[in-house]
Biopython code that builds the backbone (N, CA, C, O; Angstrom):
import numpy as np
from Bio.PDB.StructureBuilder import StructureBuilder

atoms = [
    (1, "MET", "N", (-15.367, 18.061, -5.256)),
    (1, "MET", "CA", (-14.155, 18.466, -5.944)),
    (1, "MET", "C", (-12.959, 17.779, -5.300)),
    (1, "MET", "O", (-12.873, 17.682, -4.076)),
    (2, "LEU", "N", (-12.053, 17.312, -6.121)),
    (2, "LEU", "CA", (-10.818, 16.707, -5.655)),
    (2, "LEU", "C", (-9.887, 17.823, -5.207)),
    (2, "LEU", "O", (-9.589, 18.736, -5.977)),
    (3, "SER", "N", (-9.437, 17.752, -3.987)),
    (3, "SER", "CA", (-8.611, 18.815, -3.430)),
    (3, "SER", "C", (-7.222, 18.839, -4.055)),
    (3, "SER", "O", (-6.562, 17.804, -4.140)),
    (4, "PRO", "N", (-6.775, 20.018, -4.493)),
    (4, "PRO", "CA", (-5.413, 20.132, -5.034)),
    (4, "PRO", "C", (-4.332, 19.830, -3.998)),
    (4, "PRO", "O", (-3.168, 19.656, -4.361)),
    (5, "ILE", "N", (-4.694, 19.764, -2.721)),
    (5, "ILE", "CA", (-3.705, 19.486, -1.670)),
    (5, "ILE", "C", (-3.106, 18.088, -1.814)),
    (5, "ILE", "O", (-2.048, 17.803, -1.254)),
    (6, "ILE", "N", (-3.781, 17.220, -2.561)),
    (6, "ILE", "CA", (-3.281, 15.858, -2.763)),
    (6, "ILE", "C", (-1.887, 15.856, -3.374)),
    (6, "ILE", "O", (-1.127, 14.910, -3.165)),
    (7, "VAL", "N", (-1.540, 16.882, -4.116)),
    (7, "VAL", "CA", (-0.233, 16.916, -4.781)),
    (7, "VAL", "C", (0.924, 17.093, -3.811)),
    (7, "VAL", "O", (2.079, 16.888, -4.184)),
    (8, "ASN", "N", (0.633, 17.466, -2.584)),
    (8, "ASN", "CA", (1.689, 17.582, -1.579)),
    (8, "ASN", "C", (2.137, 16.218, -1.066)),
    (8, "ASN", "O", (3.142, 16.118, -0.362)),
    (9, "LEU", "N", (1.405, 15.180, -1.412)),
    (9, "LEU", "CA", (1.723, 13.819, -0.988)),
    (9, "LEU", "C", (2.511, 13.136, -2.114)),
    (9, "LEU", "O", (2.009, 12.230, -2.780)),
    (10, "THR", "N", (3.731, 13.579, -2.309)),
    (10, "THR", "CA", (4.505, 13.211, -3.495)),
    (10, "THR", "C", (4.920, 11.745, -3.564)),
    (10, "THR", "O", (5.314, 11.281, -4.634)),
    (11, "ASN", "N", (4.847, 11.007, -2.474)),
    (11, "ASN", "CA", (5.242, 9.595, -2.495)),
    (11, "ASN", "C", (4.053, 8.648, -2.547)),
    (11, "ASN", "O", (4.184, 7.465, -2.231)),
    (12, "LEU", "N", (2.904, 9.158, -2.941)),
    (12, "LEU", "CA", (1.721, 8.299, -3.045)),
    (12, "LEU", "C", (1.972, 7.157, -4.014)),
    (12, "LEU", "O", (2.597, 7.346, -5.058)),
    (13, "GLN", "N", (1.488, 5.977, -3.669)),
    (13, "GLN", "CA", (1.586, 4.822, -4.543)),
    (13, "GLN", "C", (0.226, 4.454, -5.133)),
    (13, "GLN", "O", (0.152, 3.847, -6.202)),
    (14, "LEU", "N", (-0.836, 4.818, -4.443)),
    (14, "LEU", "CA", (-2.191, 4.523, -4.899)),
    (14, "LEU", "C", (-3.099, 5.714, -4.659)),
    (14, "LEU", "O", (-3.073, 6.313, -3.584)),
    (15, "VAL", "N", (-3.892, 6.056, -5.644)),
    (15, "VAL", "CA", (-5.004, 6.977, -5.440)),
    (15, "VAL", "C", (-6.230, 6.220, -5.929)),
    (15, "VAL", "O", (-6.473, 6.105, -7.130)),
    (16, "LEU", "N", (-6.999, 5.705, -4.970)),
    (16, "LEU", "CA", (-8.202, 4.941, -5.252)),
    (16, "LEU", "C", (-9.392, 5.712, -4.705)),
    (16, "LEU", "O", (-9.725, 5.602, -3.526)),
    (17, "LEU", "N", (-10.017, 6.479, -5.552)),
    (17, "LEU", "CA", (-11.134, 7.318, -5.144)),
    (17, "LEU", "C", (-12.377, 6.987, -5.955)),
    (17, "LEU", "O", (-13.183, 7.871, -6.246)),
    (18, "GLN", "N", (-12.536, 5.733, -6.319)),
    (18, "GLN", "CA", (-13.688, 5.343, -7.103)),
    (18, "GLN", "C", (-14.960, 5.380, -6.259)),
    (18, "GLN", "O", (-14.957, 5.054, -5.072)),
    (19, "ASN", "N", (-16.047, 5.791, -6.916)),
    (19, "ASN", "CA", (-17.385, 5.793, -6.309)),
    (19, "ASN", "C", (-17.458, 6.606, -5.012)),
    (19, "ASN", "O", (-18.027, 6.149, -4.021)),
    (20, "LYS", "N", (-16.884, 7.801, -5.023)),
    (20, "LYS", "CA", (-16.885, 8.674, -3.837)),
    (20, "LYS", "C", (-17.759, 9.911, -4.029)),
    (20, "LYS", "O", (-17.752, 10.809, -3.187)),
    (21, "ASN", "N", (-18.510, 9.965, -5.126)),
    (21, "ASN", "CA", (-19.409, 11.083, -5.406)),
    (21, "ASN", "C", (-18.661, 12.417, -5.501)),
    (21, "ASN", "O", (-19.159, 13.445, -5.043)),
    (22, "ILE", "N", (-17.479, 12.395, -6.090)),
    (22, "ILE", "CA", (-16.663, 13.593, -6.278)),
    (22, "ILE", "C", (-17.058, 14.224, -7.608)),
    (22, "ILE", "O", (-17.232, 13.523, -8.605)),
    (23, "SER", "N", (-17.199, 15.534, -7.622)),
    (23, "SER", "CA", (-17.588, 16.220, -8.852)),
    (23, "SER", "C", (-16.601, 17.334, -9.176)),
    (23, "SER", "O", (-15.718, 17.659, -8.383)),
    (24, "GLY", "N", (-16.775, 17.906, -10.359)),
    (24, "GLY", "CA", (-15.908, 18.996, -10.797)),
    (24, "GLY", "C", (-14.782, 18.474, -11.653)),
    (24, "GLY", "O", (-14.753, 17.292, -11.995)),
    (25, "PRO", "N", (-13.852, 19.343, -12.004)),
    (25, "PRO", "CA", (-12.723, 18.926, -12.850)),
    (25, "PRO", "C", (-11.625, 18.254, -12.033)),
    (25, "PRO", "O", (-11.550, 18.418, -10.815)),
    (26, "ILE", "N", (-10.785, 17.502, -12.716)),
    (26, "ILE", "CA", (-9.567, 16.992, -12.079)),
    (26, "ILE", "C", (-8.605, 18.166, -12.013)),
    (26, "ILE", "O", (-8.347, 18.789, -13.043)),
    (27, "PRO", "N", (-8.065, 18.493, -10.846)),
    (27, "PRO", "CA", (-7.147, 19.632, -10.778)),
    (27, "PRO", "C", (-5.863, 19.356, -11.561)),
    (27, "PRO", "O", (-5.324, 18.250, -11.509)),
    (28, "SER", "N", (-5.394, 20.337, -12.264)),
    (28, "SER", "CA", (-4.190, 20.156, -13.075)),
    (28, "SER", "C", (-2.971, 19.837, -12.215)),
    (28, "SER", "O", (-1.993, 19.279, -12.712)),
    (29, "GLU", "N", (-3.021, 20.177, -10.957)),
    (29, "GLU", "CA", (-1.901, 19.900, -10.046)),
    (29, "GLU", "C", (-1.635, 18.395, -9.901)),
    (29, "GLU", "O", (-0.556, 18.001, -9.459)),
    (30, "ILE", "N", (-2.595, 17.566, -10.264)),
    (30, "ILE", "CA", (-2.402, 16.122, -10.128)),
    (30, "ILE", "C", (-1.210, 15.645, -10.960)),
    (30, "ILE", "O", (-0.633, 14.594, -10.681)),
    (31, "GLY", "N", (-0.851, 16.413, -11.970)),
    (31, "GLY", "CA", (0.299, 16.076, -12.797)),
    (31, "GLY", "C", (1.619, 16.105, -12.056)),
    (31, "GLY", "O", (2.625, 15.627, -12.580)),
    (32, "ARG", "N", (1.644, 16.649, -10.862)),
    (32, "ARG", "CA", (2.869, 16.694, -10.058)),
    (32, "ARG", "C", (3.173, 15.364, -9.375)),
    (32, "ARG", "O", (4.256, 15.187, -8.817)),
    (33, "LEU", "N", (2.227, 14.431, -9.415)),
    (33, "LEU", "CA", (2.415, 13.135, -8.766)),
    (33, "LEU", "C", (3.142, 12.186, -9.719)),
    (33, "LEU", "O", (2.619, 11.126, -10.061)),
    (34, "SER", "N", (4.310, 12.553, -10.132)),
    (34, "SER", "CA", (5.038, 11.823, -11.175)),
    (34, "SER", "C", (5.426, 10.400, -10.770)),
    (34, "SER", "O", (5.750, 9.590, -11.639)),
    (35, "ARG", "N", (5.404, 10.079, -9.499)),
    (35, "ARG", "CA", (5.766, 8.731, -9.028)),
    (35, "ARG", "C", (4.545, 7.822, -8.850)),
    (35, "ARG", "O", (4.690, 6.664, -8.460)),
    (36, "LEU", "N", (3.376, 8.327, -9.126)),
    (36, "LEU", "CA", (2.133, 7.593, -8.875)),
    (36, "LEU", "C", (1.910, 6.494, -9.910)),
    (36, "LEU", "O", (1.787, 6.793, -11.098)),
    (37, "PRO", "N", (1.856, 5.203, -9.482)),
    (37, "PRO", "CA", (1.623, 4.124, -10.443)),
    (37, "PRO", "C", (0.143, 3.787, -10.663)),
    (37, "PRO", "O", (-0.203, 3.218, -11.698)),
    (38, "THR", "N", (-0.738, 4.128, -9.706)),
    (38, "THR", "CA", (-2.144, 3.737, -9.805)),
    (38, "THR", "C", (-3.060, 4.914, -9.516)),
    (38, "THR", "O", (-2.979, 5.539, -8.458)),
    (39, "LEU", "N", (-3.939, 5.209, -10.481)),
    (39, "LEU", "CA", (-4.914, 6.292, -10.338)),
    (39, "LEU", "C", (-6.283, 5.778, -10.769)),
    (39, "LEU", "O", (-6.496, 5.466, -11.941)),
    (40, "ASP", "N", (-7.198, 5.692, -9.824)),
    (40, "ASP", "CA", (-8.562, 5.250, -10.112)),
    (40, "ASP", "C", (-9.524, 6.310, -9.594)),
    (40, "ASP", "O", (-9.709, 6.467, -8.388)),
    (41, "LEU", "N", (-10.128, 7.029, -10.522)),
    (41, "LEU", "CA", (-11.114, 8.066, -10.201)),
    (41, "LEU", "C", (-12.468, 7.706, -10.796)),
    (41, "LEU", "O", (-13.300, 8.585, -11.018)),
    (42, "SER", "N", (-12.693, 6.440, -11.053)),
    (42, "SER", "CA", (-13.892, 5.990, -11.745)),
    (42, "SER", "C", (-15.157, 6.131, -10.899)),
    (42, "SER", "O", (-15.106, 6.226, -9.673)),
    (43, "SER", "N", (-16.280, 6.140, -11.592)),
    (43, "SER", "CA", (-17.611, 6.138, -10.971)),
    (43, "SER", "C", (-17.836, 7.315, -10.042)),
    (43, "SER", "O", (-18.357, 7.154, -8.938)),
    (44, "ASN", "N", (-17.446, 8.488, -10.486)),
    (44, "ASN", "CA", (-17.712, 9.735, -9.778)),
    (44, "ASN", "C", (-18.483, 10.651, -10.714)),
    (44, "ASN", "O", (-19.139, 10.179, -11.642)),
    (45, "SER", "N", (-18.413, 11.922, -10.486)),
    (45, "SER", "CA", (-19.080, 12.896, -11.358)),
    (45, "SER", "C", (-18.083, 13.932, -11.859)),
    (45, "SER", "O", (-18.425, 15.104, -12.019)),
    (46, "PHE", "N", (-16.842, 13.496, -12.107)),
    (46, "PHE", "CA", (-15.863, 14.412, -12.677)),
    (46, "PHE", "C", (-16.375, 14.890, -14.021)),
    (46, "PHE", "O", (-17.031, 14.141, -14.744)),
    (47, "SER", "N", (-16.077, 16.133, -14.353)),
    (47, "SER", "CA", (-16.564, 16.704, -15.603)),
    (47, "SER", "C", (-15.468, 17.537, -16.256)),
    (47, "SER", "O", (-14.376, 17.694, -15.711)),
    (48, "GLY", "N", (-15.777, 18.054, -17.411)),
    (48, "GLY", "CA", (-14.806, 18.846, -18.153)),
    (48, "GLY", "C", (-13.915, 17.945, -18.970)),
    (48, "GLY", "O", (-14.278, 16.815, -19.296)),
    (49, "SER", "N", (-12.755, 18.450, -19.296)),
    (49, "SER", "CA", (-11.797, 17.692, -20.092)),
    (49, "SER", "C", (-10.837, 16.934, -19.185)),
    (49, "SER", "O", (-10.601, 17.316, -18.039)),
    (50, "ILE", "N", (-10.294, 15.854, -19.725)),
    (50, "ILE", "CA", (-9.234, 15.160, -19.016)),
    (50, "ILE", "C", (-7.981, 16.011, -19.212)),
    (50, "ILE", "O", (-7.548, 16.213, -20.346)),
    (51, "PRO", "N", (-7.393, 16.514, -18.126)),
    (51, "PRO", "CA", (-6.289, 17.457, -18.289)),
    (51, "PRO", "C", (-5.043, 16.808, -18.877)),
    (51, "PRO", "O", (-4.729, 15.653, -18.590)),
    (52, "SER", "N", (-4.346, 17.569, -19.698)),
    (52, "SER", "CA", (-3.132, 17.048, -20.325)),
    (52, "SER", "C", (-2.029, 16.776, -19.309)),
    (52, "SER", "O", (-1.075, 16.058, -19.609)),
    (53, "CYS", "N", (-2.149, 17.340, -18.113)),
    (53, "CYS", "CA", (-1.131, 17.112, -17.079)),
    (53, "CYS", "C", (-1.056, 15.635, -16.696)),
    (53, "CYS", "O", (-0.085, 15.216, -16.066)),
    (54, "VAL", "N", (-2.053, 14.846, -17.061)),
    (54, "VAL", "CA", (-2.005, 13.412, -16.798)),
    (54, "VAL", "C", (-0.776, 12.802, -17.470)),
    (54, "VAL", "O", (-0.265, 11.777, -17.018)),
    (55, "SER", "N", (-0.308, 13.419, -18.532)),
    (55, "SER", "CA", (0.891, 12.912, -19.219)),
    (55, "SER", "C", (2.147, 13.054, -18.370)),
    (55, "SER", "O", (3.173, 12.450, -18.685)),
    (56, "ASN", "N", (2.085, 13.840, -17.300)),
    (56, "ASN", "CA", (3.229, 13.982, -16.394)),
    (56, "ASN", "C", (3.342, 12.826, -15.412)),
    (56, "ASN", "O", (4.340, 12.715, -14.699)),
    (57, "LEU", "N", (2.349, 11.978, -15.368)),
    (57, "LEU", "CA", (2.344, 10.834, -14.450)),
    (57, "LEU", "C", (3.170, 9.713, -15.067)),
    (57, "LEU", "O", (2.623, 8.710, -15.526)),
    (58, "ARG", "N", (4.448, 9.882, -15.075)),
    (58, "ARG", "CA", (5.366, 9.001, -15.796)),
    (58, "ARG", "C", (5.443, 7.581, -15.241)),
    (58, "ARG", "O", (5.835, 6.666, -15.966)),
    (59, "SER", "N", (5.083, 7.376, -13.989)),
    (59, "SER", "CA", (5.116, 6.040, -13.386)),
    (59, "SER", "C", (3.777, 5.330, -13.479)),
    (59, "SER", "O", (3.643, 4.200, -13.009)),
    (60, "LEU", "N", (2.793, 5.969, -14.072)),
    (60, "LEU", "CA", (1.438, 5.428, -14.106)),
    (60, "LEU", "C", (1.377, 4.124, -14.887)),
    (60, "LEU", "O", (1.816, 4.046, -16.035)),
    (61, "LYS", "N", (0.820, 3.093, -14.236)),
    (61, "LYS", "CA", (0.634, 1.793, -14.869)),
    (61, "LYS", "C", (-0.843, 1.416, -14.937)),
    (61, "LYS", "O", (-1.233, 0.588, -15.761)),
    (62, "TYR", "N", (-1.663, 2.015, -14.082)),
    (62, "TYR", "CA", (-3.094, 1.719, -14.074)),
    (62, "TYR", "C", (-3.857, 3.033, -13.988)),
    (62, "TYR", "O", (-3.644, 3.826, -13.071)),
    (63, "LEU", "N", (-4.738, 3.255, -14.941)),
    (63, "LEU", "CA", (-5.556, 4.466, -14.987)),
    (63, "LEU", "C", (-6.995, 4.069, -15.256)),
    (63, "LEU", "O", (-7.279, 3.379, -16.235)),
    (64, "ASP", "N", (-7.904, 4.502, -14.391)),
    (64, "ASP", "CA", (-9.329, 4.243, -14.615)),
    (64, "ASP", "C", (-10.092, 5.538, -14.418)),
    (64, "ASP", "O", (-10.177, 6.060, -13.306)),
    (65, "LEU", "N", (-10.646, 6.051, -15.502)),
    (65, "LEU", "CA", (-11.471, 7.256, -15.489)),
    (65, "LEU", "C", (-12.860, 6.937, -16.031)),
    (65, "LEU", "O", (-13.571, 7.827, -16.497)),
    (66, "SER", "N", (-13.237, 5.679, -15.968)),
    (66, "SER", "CA", (-14.522, 5.258, -16.527)),
    (66, "SER", "C", (-15.694, 5.698, -15.650)),
    (66, "SER", "O", (-15.539, 5.971, -14.460)),
    (67, "TYR", "N", (-16.840, 5.755, -16.260)),
    (67, "TYR", "CA", (-18.091, 6.103, -15.591)),
    (67, "TYR", "C", (-18.049, 7.467, -14.898)),
    (67, "TYR", "O", (-18.596, 7.639, -13.809)),
    (68, "ASP", "N", (-17.405, 8.413, -15.537)),
    (68, "ASP", "CA", (-17.425, 9.797, -15.116)),
    (68, "ASP", "C", (-18.106, 10.596, -16.225)),
    (68, "ASP", "O", (-18.662, 10.011, -17.154)),
    (69, "LYS", "N", (-18.070, 11.891, -16.140)),
    (69, "LYS", "CA", (-18.780, 12.738, -17.101)),
    (69, "LYS", "C", (-17.825, 13.596, -17.918)),
    (69, "LYS", "O", (-18.117, 14.752, -18.223)),
    (70, "PHE", "N", (-16.688, 13.020, -18.266)),
    (70, "PHE", "CA", (-15.700, 13.767, -19.033)),
    (70, "PHE", "C", (-16.167, 13.997, -20.462)),
    (70, "PHE", "O", (-16.884, 13.188, -21.051)),
    (71, "LYS", "N", (-15.733, 15.126, -20.992)),
    (71, "LYS", "CA", (-15.878, 15.408, -22.413)),
    (71, "LYS", "C", (-14.500, 15.162, -22.994)),
    (71, "LYS", "O", (-13.558, 15.891, -22.681)),
    (72, "TRP", "N", (-14.366, 14.154, -23.830)),
    (72, "TRP", "CA", (-13.045, 13.867, -24.350)),
    (72, "TRP", "C", (-13.136, 13.185, -25.697)),
    (72, "TRP", "O", (-14.168, 12.646, -26.096)),
    (73, "SER", "N", (-12.033, 13.233, -26.361)),
    (73, "SER", "CA", (-11.865, 12.587, -27.650)),
    (73, "SER", "C", (-10.383, 12.273, -27.789)),
    (73, "SER", "O", (-9.541, 13.095, -27.427)),
    (74, "CYS", "N", (-10.061, 11.123, -28.296)),
    (74, "CYS", "CA", (-8.646, 10.756, -28.471)),
    (74, "CYS", "C", (-7.914, 11.795, -29.293)),
    (74, "CYS", "O", (-6.741, 12.069, -29.039)),
    (75, "THR", "N", (-8.576, 12.371, -30.263)),
    (75, "THR", "CA", (-7.919, 13.337, -31.135)),
    (75, "THR", "C", (-7.660, 14.658, -30.446)),
    (75, "THR", "O", (-6.867, 15.464, -30.933)),
    (76, "LYS", "N", (-8.317, 14.897, -29.316)),
    (76, "LYS", "CA", (-8.121, 16.152, -28.596)),
    (76, "LYS", "C", (-7.178, 16.000, -27.416)),
    (76, "LYS", "O", (-6.951, 16.956, -26.675)),
    (77, "LEU", "N", (-6.638, 14.827, -27.237)),
    (77, "LEU", "CA", (-5.701, 14.576, -26.154)),
    (77, "LEU", "C", (-4.335, 14.266, -26.759)),
    (77, "LEU", "O", (-4.071, 13.122, -27.128)),
    (78, "PRO", "N", (-3.458, 15.273, -26.866)),
    (78, "PRO", "CA", (-2.161, 15.037, -27.508)),
    (78, "PRO", "C", (-1.384, 13.899, -26.872)),
    (78, "PRO", "O", (-0.747, 13.121, -27.583)),
    (79, "TRP", "N", (-1.419, 13.783, -25.562)),
    (79, "TRP", "CA", (-0.678, 12.731, -24.883)),
    (79, "TRP", "C", (-1.273, 11.372, -25.183)),
    (79, "TRP", "O", (-0.559, 10.370, -25.137)),
    (80, "PHE", "N", (-2.557, 11.304, -25.489)),
    (80, "PHE", "CA", (-3.208, 10.047, -25.855)),
    (80, "PHE", "C", (-2.880, 9.715, -27.306)),
    (80, "PHE", "O", (-2.487, 8.596, -27.633)),
    (81, "LYS", "N", (-3.047, 10.689, -28.142)),
    (81, "LYS", "CA", (-2.875, 10.490, -29.580)),
    (81, "LYS", "C", (-1.466, 10.020, -29.919)),
    (81, "LYS", "O", (-1.292, 9.158, -30.781)),
    (82, "HIS", "N", (-0.488, 10.561, -29.270)),
    (82, "HIS", "CA", (0.890, 10.212, -29.567)),
    (82, "HIS", "C", (1.389, 9.032, -28.737)),
    (82, "HIS", "O", (2.545, 8.627, -28.866)),
    (83, "GLY", "N", (0.534, 8.487, -27.897)),
    (83, "GLY", "CA", (0.911, 7.322, -27.107)),
    (83, "GLY", "C", (1.970, 7.607, -26.069)),
    (83, "GLY", "O", (2.630, 6.688, -25.584)),
    (84, "ARG", "N", (2.142, 8.862, -25.723)),
    (84, "ARG", "CA", (3.205, 9.240, -24.789)),
    (84, "ARG", "C", (3.051, 8.528, -23.456)),
    (84, "ARG", "O", (4.038, 8.074, -22.876)),
    (85, "ILE", "N", (1.841, 8.430, -22.972)),
    (85, "ILE", "CA", (1.644, 7.780, -21.678)),
    (85, "ILE", "C", (1.018, 6.403, -21.840)),
    (85, "ILE", "O", (1.375, 5.484, -21.103)),
    (86, "LEU", "N", (0.110, 6.234, -22.765)),
    (86, "LEU", "CA", (-0.611, 4.982, -22.861)),
    (86, "LEU", "C", (0.256, 3.828, -23.316)),
    (86, "LEU", "O", (-0.106, 2.672, -23.100)),
    (87, "SER", "N", (1.371, 4.100, -23.929)),
    (87, "SER", "CA", (2.249, 3.015, -24.339)),
    (87, "SER", "C", (2.815, 2.276, -23.134)),
    (87, "SER", "O", (3.172, 1.103, -23.247)),
    (88, "ASP", "N", (2.902, 2.931, -21.994)),
    (88, "ASP", "CA", (3.433, 2.299, -20.784)),
    (88, "ASP", "C", (2.350, 1.764, -19.858)),
    (88, "ASP", "O", (2.650, 1.039, -18.909)),
    (89, "LEU", "N", (1.120, 2.104, -20.116)),
    (89, "LEU", "CA", (0.050, 1.641, -19.235)),
    (89, "LEU", "C", (-0.281, 0.186, -19.535)),
    (89, "LEU", "O", (-0.411, -0.205, -20.696)),
    (90, "ARG", "N", (-0.412, -0.598, -18.499)),
    (90, "ARG", "CA", (-0.818, -1.980, -18.674)),
    (90, "ARG", "C", (-2.343, -2.088, -18.651)),
    (90, "ARG", "O", (-2.921, -2.920, -19.349)),
    (91, "ASN", "N", (-2.971, -1.270, -17.872)),
    (91, "ASN", "CA", (-4.424, -1.286, -17.748)),
    (91, "ASN", "C", (-4.926, 0.143, -17.768)),
    (91, "ASN", "O", (-4.428, 0.983, -17.017)),
    (92, "TRP", "N", (-5.900, 0.434, -18.609)),
    (92, "TRP", "CA", (-6.493, 1.767, -18.623)),
    (92, "TRP", "C", (-7.909, 1.673, -19.103)),
    (92, "TRP", "O", (-8.242, 0.850, -19.957)),
    (93, "ARG", "N", (-8.731, 2.511, -18.556)),
    (93, "ARG", "CA", (-10.139, 2.566, -18.929)),
    (93, "ARG", "C", (-10.552, 4.017, -18.985)),
    (93, "ARG", "O", (-10.333, 4.777, -18.042)),
    (94, "LEU", "N", (-11.152, 4.395, -20.099)),
    (94, "LEU", "CA", (-11.657, 5.753, -20.253)),
    (94, "LEU", "C", (-13.134, 5.689, -20.576)),
    (94, "LEU", "O", (-13.773, 6.726, -20.749)),
]
sb = StructureBuilder()
sb.init_structure("model")
sb.init_model(0)
sb.init_chain("A")
sb.init_seg("    ")
for serial, (resi, resn, name, xyz) in enumerate(atoms, 1):
    if name == "N":
        sb.init_residue(resn, " ", resi, " ")
    sb.init_atom(name, np.array(xyz, "f"), 0.0, 1.0, " ", f" {name:<3s}", serial, name[0])
structure = sb.get_structure()
């Protein structure tokens, strides 16, 4: 499980946790990292839905959630469907 304590590190520039065998949901607290430009949680065992709090990551330019076990659909992600965050992303993988 990804520890919610990560949100106390408000000046993070990179979260690169790919292939770390992390399981469980992404904590909704991750949305507090509004200055975070890079988030890579790929190749783990994250499950559940991709939380809508990801739309709070206003500085995000790179997002990789590939090769995880998320249950998702573009139509069920309001922030995805309306392009609120993805319009600013240069690189993203789901």
